[in-house]
C-alpha positions in Angstrom: -22.0 37.3 25.9 -19.3 35.8 24.4 -18.6 32.2 25.1 -15.8 31.7 27.8 -14.2 28.8 25.5 -14.2 31.5 22.6 -12.3 34.5 25.0 -10.0 31.5 26.4 -8.7 30.7 22.5 -9.0 34.2 21.1 -5.5 35.0 20.9 -4.8 31.6 19.2 -7.6 31.9 16.8 -6.5 35.4 15.3 -2.8 34.3 14.9 -4.3 31.5 12.8 -6.7 34.2 11.2 -3.6 35.9 10.1 -1.5 32.7 9.1 -4.3 31.8 6.5 -4.1 35.2 5.1 -0.3 35.5 5.0 0.7 31.9 4.3 3.7 32.2 5.9 5.5 29.6 8.7 2.9 29.4 11.5 2.2 26.2 13.9 -0.3 26.0 16.7 0.8 22.9 18.0 4.8 22.1 18.6 6.1 19.2 16.5 8.9 18.1 18.5 8.2 16.0 21.3 9.8 18.3 23.9 9.1 17.9 27.8 8.9 21.7 28.0 6.2 21.9 25.6 4.3 18.5 26.5 5.6 18.1 30.2 8.6 16.0 32.2 6.4 12.9 32.0 4.3 13.2 28.7 6.5 10.3 27.1 5.8 7.8 29.7 2.3 9.0 30.3 1.2 8.4 26.9 2.8 5.0 26.3 1.2 3.8 29.5 -2.1 5.1 28.3 -1.7 3.5 25.0 -0.8 0.1 26.7 -3.5 0.3 29.3 -6.3 0.1 26.0 -4.3 -3.2 24.4 -7.0 -6.1 25.1 -9.6 -4.2 26.3 -13.0 -3.0 25.5 -13.2 0.6 24.4 -16.1 2.3 26.3 -17.6 5.0 24.5 -21.2 4.8 25.9 -22.9 5.4 22.3 -26.6 4.4 21.5 -27.1 1.4 20.0 -24.3 -0.7 20.8 -25.2 -4.3 19.2 -21.6 -6.3 19.3 -17.8 -5.4 19.9 -15.2 -5.7 17.1 -11.5 -6.2 17.4 -10.5 -5.8 13.8 -6.9 -4.1 13.8 -3.5 -6.0 13.0 -0.5 -3.9 13.7 2.2 -4.0 10.9 4.4 -4.0 13.8 3.4 -7.4 14.7 2.4 -6.6 18.3 -0.8 -7.8 19.6 -3.3 -5.0 20.1 -6.6 -6.6 20.7 -8.5 -3.5 21.6 -12.5 -4.2 20.8 -14.8 -1.4 19.9 -18.4 -0.8 19.8 -20.7 -1.8 16.8 -23.6 0.4 16.7 -27.0 0.6 14.8 -26.7 3.4 12.2 -30.3 4.5 12.8 -29.4 4.9 16.4 -26.2 6.8 15.8 -27.7 9.1 13.2 -30.9 9.9 15.1 -28.6 10.8 18.1 -26.5 13.0 15.9 -29.7 14.8 14.9 -30.6 15.1 18.4 -27.7 16.6 19.4 -27.6 19.2 16.7 -30.1 22.1 18.0 -27.8 22.6 21.4 -24.8 22.7 19.1 -26.4 25.3 16.6 -27.5 27.1 19.8 -23.7 27.5 20.9 -23.2 30.0 18.2 -20.7 30.4 16.1 -18.2 31.5 18.6 -18.8 28.9 20.9 -18.4 26.1 18.4 -15.3 27.9 17.6 -14.2 28.2 21.0 -15.3 24.8 22.0 -13.4 23.1 18.7 -10.2 24.4 19.7 -10.5 23.5 23.0 -11.2 19.9 21.8 -7.9 20.5 19.8 -5.6 21.5 22.8 -7.2 18.6 24.6 -6.0 16.1 21.8 -2.4 17.8 21.7 -2.0 17.0 25.4 -2.6 13.5 24.6 -0.4 13.8 21.3 2.1 10.7 23.0 -0.8 8.7 23.4 -2.1 9.5 19.8 1.4 8.8 18.5 1.8 5.3 19.7 -1.9 4.5 18.6 -0.9 6.1 14.8 2.8 4.3 14.9 1.0 0.8 15.9 -2.0 1.0 13.5 -0.3 2.3 10.4 3.3 1.3 10.5 4.7 4.8 10.5 7.8 5.2 12.1 8.0 6.8 15.5 9.0 10.5 14.6 6.4 10.7 11.9 3.8 9.1 14.1 4.2 11.9 16.4 4.2 14.8 14.2 2.0 13.9 11.3 -0.3 11.8 13.8 -0.3 14.5 16.4 0.6 18.3 16.2 0.6 18.2 12.3 -3.3 16.4 12.3 -4.0 19.2 14.9 -2.5 22.4 13.0 -5.0 20.9 10.0 -8.4 20.6 12.1 -7.5 24.2 13.4 -7.1 25.3 9.8 -10.4 24.3 9.1 -12.1 25.9 12.3 -10.3 28.9 11.1 -11.9 28.6 7.6 -14.8 27.7 9.0 -15.3 30.8 11.5 -14.2 33.2 9.1 -16.9 31.8 6.4 -19.6 31.9 9.0 -18.5 35.7 10.4 -19.1 37.2 6.8 -22.7 36.5 7.6 -24.2 39.2 9.7 -26.5 38.1 12.7 -29.4 40.5 12.1 -30.0 43.5 9.7 -32.7 46.5 9.1 -33.6 46.7 5.7 -35.1 50.0 4.3 -36.0 50.7 1.2 -36.9 54.2 -0.1 -40.6 55.0 -1.5 -40.2 58.7 -2.5 -42.6 60.9 -1.1 -44.2 57.6 1.0 -42.7 56.2 3.9 -39.7 53.7 3.3 -40.5 49.9 3.4 -38.7 48.8 6.5 -38.2 45.1 7.8 -36.3 43.6 10.1 -34.1 40.4 9.1 -32.5 37.7 11.0 -29.7 35.3 9.9 -29.5 31.6 11.2 -26.8 29.8 10.2 -27.2 25.9 10.7 -25.4 22.8 9.8 -26.7 20.9 6.7 -27.0 17.5 8.6 -25.1 14.6 9.9 -21.7 14.2 8.3 -19.7 11.4 7.8 -15.9 11.3 7.5 -14.2 7.9 6.3 -10.9 7.3 7.7 -8.0 5.9 5.9 -5.5 3.4 6.7 -2.0 5.6 6.8 -3.2 8.6 7.9 -6.0 8.2 10.4 -6.0 11.4 12.2 -3.9 13.9 9.5 -6.5 12.8 7.0 -9.5 13.1 9.2 -9.1 16.4 11.4 -10.0 18.3 8.4 -13.4 16.8 7.4 -14.4 16.5 10.9 -13.6 20.0 12.4 -14.8 21.7 9.1 -18.2 19.9 9.6 -18.5 20.3 13.4 -17.5 23.8 13.3 -20.2 24.6 11.0 -23.0 23.2 13.4 -22.9 19.4 12.1 -23.2 16.4 14.1 -20.2 14.0 12.9 -19.9 10.1 12.7 -16.1 8.9 12.3 -16.0 5.7 9.9 -12.3 4.7 10.5 -10.3 2.0 8.3 -11.0 -1.1 9.9 -6.7 -1.3 10.6 -6.8 1.9 12.2 -9.5 2.3 14.5 -7.7 3.3 17.8 -6.4 7.1 16.9 -9.9 7.8 15.7 -11.6 6.2 19.0 -8.9 8.1 21.2 -10.2 11.5 19.3 -14.1 10.7 19.7 -13.7 9.7 23.6 -12.0 13.1 24.0 -14.3 15.2 21.8 -17.1 13.6 23.3 -15.6 14.3 27.1 -15.5 18.0 26.2 -19.0 18.2 24.7 -20.1 16.8 28.1 -18.1 18.9 30.0 -19.7 21.8 28.5 -23.2 20.7 28.3 -23.5 19.7 24.9 -24.9 16.4 24.0 -22.0 14.1 23.7 -23.7 12.3 20.9 -22.9 15.0 18.5 -19.6 13.0 17.8 -19.6 9.6 17.9 -17.7 6.5 16.4 -18.7 3.7 13.6 -17.3 0.8 13.3 -19.2 -1.5 10.9 -19.4 -5.5 10.9 -19.5 -5.3 7.2 -19.2 -3.2 4.2 -23.0 -2.9 3.3 -23.1 -1.4 6.5 -20.7 1.6 5.6 -22.5 1.8 2.5 -26.0 2.2 4.2 -24.3 4.8 6.4 -22.8 7.0 3.7 -26.1 6.9 1.7 -28.4 7.4 4.5 -30.9 10.2 3.6 -30.0 12.3 7.0 -26.2 12.4 5.8 -25.2 15.4 4.4 -21.5 15.7 3.9 -19.1 12.6 3.4 -15.2 12.9 3.5 -13.0 10.4 2.1 -9.5 9.3 1.5 -8.7 6.6 -0.2 -8.5 4.3 -3.1 -10.5 5.3 -6.7 -13.1 2.4 -6.2 -14.7 3.2 -3.2 -14.3 6.6 -3.7 -15.7 6.8 -7.1 -18.6 4.8 -5.6 -19.4 7.5 -3.0 -19.4 10.1 -5.2 -21.6 8.1 -7.9 -24.4 6.8 -4.9 -24.3 9.8 -2.0 -26.1 11.8 -4.3 -27.8 13.3 -0.8 -24.8 14.6 0.2 -21.3 16.9 -0.5 -18.5 14.3 -0.9 -15.2 15.7 -0.4 -12.9 13.2 -1.5 -9.4 12.5 -2.1 -8.4 9.8 -4.3 -5.4 7.9 -5.8 -3.1 9.7 -8.4 0.4 9.7 -9.7 2.7 12.2 -8.2 5.7 13.2 -10.6 9.1 14.9 -10.6 10.2 16.5 -13.9 14.4 16.0 -14.0 15.5 18.5 -16.6 18.8 20.0 -15.1 20.2 20.6 -12.0 23.1 22.4 -10.4 23.0 20.8 -7.1 23.1 17.1 -8.3 23.9 15.3 -5.1 21.8 17.4 -3.0 19.0 16.5 -5.4 19.5 13.1 -5.3 19.5 12.9 -1.2 16.4 14.8 -1.3 14.8 12.4 -4.0 16.1 9.3 -1.6 14.5 10.8 1.4 11.0 11.4 -0.7 10.8 8.0 -2.1 11.7 5.9 1.2 9.7 8.2 4.1 7.3 5.7 5.6 7.7 3.5 2.5 6.0 5.6 -0.1 3.0 5.1 1.5 1.7 9.0 1.6 -0.4 10.1 -1.0 1.9 13.0 -1.8 5.0 10.7 -2.4 6.7 10.8 -5.8 6.1 7.7 -8.3 7.4 8.9 -11.9 10.3 10.6 -12.1 10.8 11.9 -15.8 14.4 12.1 -17.4 15.3 13.5 -20.6 16.4 10.3 -22.9 19.5 12.3 -23.7 20.1 13.0 -20.1 20.9 16.1 -18.0 23.1 18.6 -17.5 24.4 19.3 -13.9 27.2 21.4 -12.4 29.5 18.2 -12.2 29.3 17.6 -16.1 26.5 15.9 -18.0 24.6 12.8 -16.7 23.0 10.2 -19.2 19.7 8.7 -18.4 21.3 5.5 -17.3 24.0 7.4 -15.0 20.7 9.4 -13.5 19.1 6.0 -12.9 22.5 4.5 -11.2 23.0 7.6 -9.3 19.7 7.8 -7.6 19.8 4.0 -7.0 23.0 4.5 -4.7 21.5 7.3 -3.3 18.8 5.2 -1.7 21.2 2.7 -0.8 23.5 5.0 0.7 20.5 7.0 2.6 19.4 3.6 4.2 22.7 2.1 4.7 22.5 2.3 8.4 19.7 0.1 9.7 18.6 2.4 12.5 17.9 5.3 10.2 16.2 2.9 7.4 13.6 1.6 10.2 13.1 5.1 11.5 12.3 6.5 8.1 10.7 3.1 6.0 8.6 2.7 9.0 6.7 -0.9 8.3 4.4 -1.7 5.4 0.8 -1.2 6.3 -1.1 -3.6 4.0 -0.6 -6.8 2.4 -1.7 -5.4 -0.8 1.3 -3.3 -0.5 3.7 -6.2 -0.2 2.0 -7.8 -3.4 2.8 -4.7 -5.1 6.3 -4.5 -4.1 6.9 -8.0 -5.2 5.5 -7.5 -8.3 7.8 -4.7 -9.1 10.7 -6.6 -8.1 9.5 -9.4 -10.4 10.7 -6.9 -13.2 7.4 -7.1 -15.0 6.7 -3.4 -14.5 10.1 -2.1 -15.8 13.6 -2.5 -15.7 14.9 -3.2 -11.9 17.3 -0.4 -10.7 17.0 -1.2 -7.0 15.2 -4.0 -5.7 13.3 -4.2 -2.5 15.0 -5.5 0.5 13.5 -6.9 3.5 15.0 -5.5 7.0 14.9 -6.4 10.5 13.7 -4.2 13.1 15.2 -5.2 16.2 12.6 -3.7 18.5 9.7 -5.4 16.1 10.7 -8.5 14.9 7.5 -9.0 13.2 7.6 -5.7 11.6 7.0 -5.9 7.5 10.0 -3.3 6.7 11.0 -3.1 3.3 13.6 -0.8 1.3 12.0 1.1 -2.2 12.2 -0.3 -5.7 13.0 1.5 -8.3 12.3 0.7 -11.8 13.1 2.2 -15.4 11.2 2.5 -18.2 10.5 4.2 -21.4 7.7 6.9 -22.0 5.8 4.3 -24.2 5.3 1.8 -20.9 2.2 3.5 -19.7 0.5 1.0 -18.5 3.3 0.7 -15.9 3.8 4.0 -14.2 0.6 5.6 -15.5 -1.5 4.6 -12.3 -0.8 4.6 -8.8 1.7 1.8 -7.4 1.0 2.9 -3.6 3.9 2.0 -1.4 7.6 2.6 -2.3 7.7 1.8 -5.7 9.0 4.3 -8.3 9.7 4.8 -12.0 12.5 6.5 -13.5 10.9 7.3 -16.9 12.9 8.0 -20.0 11.0 11.1 -21.0 7.4 11.7 -21.0 4.5 14.3 -20.4 3.9 15.4 -17.1 0.8 17.5 -17.8 -1.0 14.6 -19.6 -0.2 12.3 -16.5 -1.9 14.5 -14.4 -4.9 15.5 -16.4 -5.7 11.7 -16.9 -4.9 10.4 -13.4 -4.4 13.0 -11.2 -2.0 14.2 -8.5 -1.4 16.0 -5.4 2.4 16.9 -6.2 4.3 17.8 -8.9 8.5 18.4 -9.0 10.8 20.1 -11.4 14.5 20.4 -11.2 16.1 22.6 -13.8 18.6 25.4 -14.1 16.7 26.9 -17.4 14.0 29.6 -16.3 12.2 28.7 -19.5 11.5 25.0 -18.3 10.3 25.8 -15.1 8.0 28.4 -16.7 6.8 25.7 -18.9 6.1 23.6 -16.2 4.4 26.3 -14.1 2.2 26.8 -17.1 1.5 23.4 -17.3 0.9 22.8 -13.5 -1.4 25.8 -13.9 -3.5 23.9 -16.5 -3.5 20.5 -14.9 -4.0 21.9 -11.3 -1.4 20.3 -9.3 1.1 21.8 -6.3 4.4 22.3 -7.9 7.9 22.0 -5.9 10.5 23.9 -7.9 14.6 22.6 -7.1 13.7 21.2 -3.6 17.4 20.1 -2.2 17.3 21.2 1.2 15.1 20.2 4.3 11.9 20.6 2.5 10.5 17.8 0.5 7.7 17.3 -2.3 6.0 15.0 0.2 5.6 17.1 2.9 2.5 19.7 3.4 2.7 22.8 5.8 -0.4 23.5 7.6 -1.6 27.5 7.1 0.5 27.4 4.2 0.4 25.0 1.9 -3.0 24.1 0.1 -3.0 20.1 0.2 -4.8 19.1 -3.2 -6.1 21.7 -5.1 -9.7 20.1 -6.0 -9.0 20.6 -9.8 -7.7 17.5 -10.9 -8.7 13.6 -10.6 -6.8 13.3 -7.7 -9.0 15.1 -5.3 -12.2 17.2 -5.3 -11.2 19.3 -2.3 -8.4 21.1 -0.9 -7.0 20.9 3.0 -7.9 23.8 3.3 -10.0 26.7 1.6 -13.0 28.6 1.7 -14.6 25.6 -0.6 -13.7 23.1 1.9 -15.9 24.8 4.8 -18.8 27.1 3.1 -21.2 24.4 1.6 -21.2 22.8 4.9 -23.7 24.8 6.6 -26.8 27.2 5.2 -28.0 30.6 6.1 -31.6 30.7 7.2 -33.0 34.0 7.0 -36.6 35.3 8.6 -38.0 39.0 8.1 -41.1 40.9 9.5 -42.1 44.5 9.3 -40.8 47.0 11.8 
C-alpha cells in the first residue's frame, strides 16, 4: 500500500523529477513573501514566533541533555539569549541508531512523502525562519527570507528528488532464472533492501544555516539515515527550528523523533568526537579550509561532503554593455557584504584595458568606473542596508580593516561604516575594492571572505581555480574565441561559468533544480548540490536470495 503522504505529494515530486531532467526554471516554494501564498497574517505570526523564543530555553526533548548553552550574538546587535540543550553524543548516536529501523520500514516512498511533508511544514514557517536567519547571520531581510526559507526548501526538495530517483532504480525483488540446457533451469528469488549507511552528521555554517544545511540533511534522511545537525555556534536558531519541526512530523506519523537531533557542543573536542565516531557514516560540511580539511583527513569511517573556501573570479576581456556590466558587478560584490561562497573576489582585466561600445577603456578607467558604480549603487542608505545586511564575524571586520590599510593592494574604494536606523548596533560595511598586479599572488590568490575584491592586472583564471578552487567563474567578452577559450578552461578546472551577465541574474546566485552548486571537481568542493553522486553513496543495497 502506498504511503498516504507519498500520494499527497506525488504531483510535487513528479514536477521536481521533470525539473532535474529538463533543468529549466521551476520552484516548489514561492520566493516572494506573498500573503496569497503564506497567509494574510504570516508576516506578523512569523515575527511573533521568532520573538517568543528570545531569552528562552529551546526545548527539544532529546536524550542525554546535560546542560544548556546560549552561544549566539546577533550581527544586528539585538539580544538573542536563546538556550539550547547540550547533549551527550553517545546518547544522541545511540538514539539515532535505534530510530533507523522504523525509518527503513517506511520504505522509499514513505520516506520521500514524509520528507516532502517536512519541507512543506518548514515552508509554512518561512517568516519565522527568515527572522532567525537574518538575526543570526546578518543577512538583509529579503535575502534571509528567500535564501533562508523557500530557496533552502527547494534545495532540500532537490536532494529528496535525486534520492528518490536513485533508490527507485533498485527493484524490490526479482526472479533469476538461468537456463541449463536439457536440465531444469536454476531459479532463485532475490530481494533487494535499501538500507541507510548509518548516522549522518551535518555541520552547519555561520552565513547560510539552512541553504547549506538542507541538501545534506534531506539527502541523508531520504536515503534512510538518522541525522544529527551540528550548527555553527552563532547560527543555531534556524537549525533548532528545523529540527523541532522535523521531529514533530516524525512523531505525528509514528516514527521515532530521535531520527533527527540537534547537537550544540560545549567545546570543539566534542564536535571532533562526534564526527569521528565509528557509527557516523557521512559528514556534510560547509566552511573554512582548516576544519574542512581536518574532517577529510580524520573522518576515515565516513563519506565527507565538503564545501570549502575558494577564489571566485571573473575575466573582463571586452563588452558591448559597459554600464550594465558595471551595475551587475556592483550588485554581485555588494550582496550580503560579499559573505557568500559564490561571490567574485578576483576580477581579471588586461593591462592594456578593454574594448567597449563606448570606446576603449584603460585598466585604470575600468578600476575607477567600477568603484564609481559601487558608490552609486550603495548611495541610498536604505538600499545599502537592505543589500549589505550586516557583517557576521569579527574576523571579517579584521579582514576589511587589513584591506583598507593598503597592505594587499592599491585601495580603489575604501570600506565605509554605515548606520542602520532600525538596528543601531549593526556592523554594516561597504565593499573594499583593491587594484593589484598579477604578480601579487599572495594578496588575491587566497580567499578573503567578506566584501573584499581585487581588480587584477592580467592573470590566469584557470591556474587560480585549479590551485585554490572556485565555485563560480565569469567572463565578459564580445569575442567568441575568448569565450570559447574560457569555456574550455573552466571545463578543465571544473568550475561553473557565467557569460556576459548584465541583467537580473548574478554570478553569485544559484537556482535549485537548474544550477549545479559546485562541481565537486576542484579544491573548493568535493561534492555538488545536487546530483546523483550527492545521494547515491548514502545508502546500501542488501540482497537475500533463495531457491524457488
